[in-house]
C-alpha positions, 0 to 999 in steps of 0.5 A: 550887925549881922551874926556870921552863920558859924555863930548860928551854928554854934548856938543851935548845936547846943539846942538839939532834941534828945533822941526818943527812947527806944520802945519795944513797942516799936520793935514789935510793931516792926515784927508784926509788919515784917515777920522776918526781920533781923538785925545786922549788929556792928556790936557798937553800943547803939546795937547792943541797946537794940540787941538787949531790948530784943532779947529782953522781949523775947522778940523772934528776930535774928542778930547776925554780924558781918565778918571783916574781910 
């Protein structure tokens, strides 16, 4: 008997590959190609990781947030 699509989904959802780690080298390459790079931060967890990488490496990247209206 053939399994349903739902069973396939459930089997595959547990096999997700982890995201590659954030590498400062990647951010440096972006800055080299786009010197006016800026980060629009939502102040979420992911943005805090990127912000920490930028500030720790001393990269010339502006960081800003958009006000809620």
